C-alpha positions in Angstrom: -16.5 -6.0 -14.8 -16.9 -8.2 -11.7 -16.8 -6.3 -9.0 -15.2 -9.6 -7.0 -12.0 -11.5 -7.3 -11.1 -15.1 -6.1 -7.5 -15.7 -5.0 -6.6 -19.2 -3.9 -4.2 -19.4 -1.6 -2.8 -22.8 -2.7 -2.2 -21.5 -5.9 -0.5 -18.5 -4.7 1.8 -20.3 -2.3 2.0 -23.5 -4.7 1.6 -26.3 -1.9 -1.2 -27.3 0.8 0.7 -25.2 3.4 0.4 -21.5 4.1 3.1 -20.6 6.7 6.1 -18.1 5.6 5.4 -14.6 5.9 6.6 -13.8 2.2 3.8 -15.8 1.1 1.3 -13.9 3.7 3.0 -10.7 2.1 2.4 -11.4 -1.6 -1.6 -12.5 -0.5 -2.1 -9.3 1.4 -0.7 -7.1 -1.9 -3.0 -8.9 -3.8 -6.0 -7.9 -2.0 -4.8 -4.7 -1.1 -4.5 -4.2 -5.1 -7.9 -5.4 -5.4 -9.6 -3.4 -2.9 -8.0 -0.1 -4.8 -9.5 -1.3 -8.1 -13.1 -1.1 -6.4 -13.3 -4.9 -5.9 -14.2 -7.0 -3.4 -12.3 -10.0 -2.9 -13.2 -14.3 -1.7 -10.3 -15.7 -0.2 -10.1 -19.4 -0.8 -8.6 -22.0 1.7 -9.2 -25.1 -0.9 -6.5 -27.6 -0.4 -4.7 -25.8 2.8 -4.0 -28.3 5.1 -1.7 -26.4 7.3 -1.5 -22.7 7.9 0.4 -20.5 10.7 -0.2 -17.1 11.7 3.1 -16.3 10.6 1.2 -16.4 7.3 -2.0 -14.7 8.2 -0.4 -11.7 10.5 1.2 -10.4 6.9 -1.5 -11.6 4.6 -4.5 -10.2 6.5 -3.8 -9.0 10.3 -2.1 -5.8 8.5 -5.3 -5.1 6.3 -6.5 -3.5 9.9 -3.6 -0.9 9.9 -4.6 0.1 7.3 -8.8 -0.4 6.8 -11.4 0.0 9.3 -13.3 -3.0 10.0 -16.8 -2.2 8.7 -14.7 -1.7 5.2 -13.0 -5.3 5.4 -16.0 -6.9 6.2 -17.8 -5.8 3.6 -14.7 -6.2 1.0 -13.1 -9.4 1.9 -14.7 -13.0 2.6 -13.0 -16.3 3.0 -14.2 -19.5 1.7 -13.7 -23.4 1.9 -12.5 -22.8 5.4 -12.1 -25.7 8.1 -12.6 -25.5 11.6 -9.0 -24.9 12.0 -8.8 -22.4 9.2 -11.5 -20.5 11.2 -10.0 -20.3 14.4 -6.7 -19.3 13.3 -8.3 -16.5 11.1 -10.3 -15.0 14.5 -7.1 -15.1 16.4 -5.1 -13.5 14.1 -8.1 -11.1 13.3 -8.3 -10.3 17.2 -4.6 -10.0 17.5 -4.7 -7.0 14.6 -7.6 -5.1 15.4 -5.7 -5.2 19.3 -2.6 -4.3 18.0 -3.5 -1.7 15.5 -6.1 0.0 18.4 -2.7 0.9 20.4 0.3 -0.4 18.7 2.8 1.5 21.3 0.7 -0.3 24.1 1.6 -3.8 21.9 5.2 -2.7 21.3 5.8 -2.3 25.1 4.3 -5.4 26.1 5.9 -7.3 23.3 9.4 -5.6 24.4 8.6 -6.4 28.3 7.8 -10.5 27.2 11.0 -10.3 25.1 12.9 -9.3 28.6 11.2 -11.9 30.4 12.2 -14.2 27.9 8.4 -15.4 27.5 8.4 -15.4 23.8 
């Protein structure tokens, strides 16, 4: 059995826009299922023209709440990325690591921003 599987974001979301949290959740579930089967995952962004953090936070960000960074780095790779994809991925991963390091602090800051009308 091949220990790596490739998921093509374009095929999962059905278009060149990866924007919805629901589609992100579908990607997350595919990744977790593969991890539970002992497989590594390659996530292809071929033909993805537009991507939002609203998609990536559930797709990738929540992995950092379930797996440690070393595991993710050794089991998940990205292909067919553009500079735009890489910048967005980096921002979401940085945010996720900070959030899961201290979720209570992150929630307090979020609540404070909402109160101040900065969101």
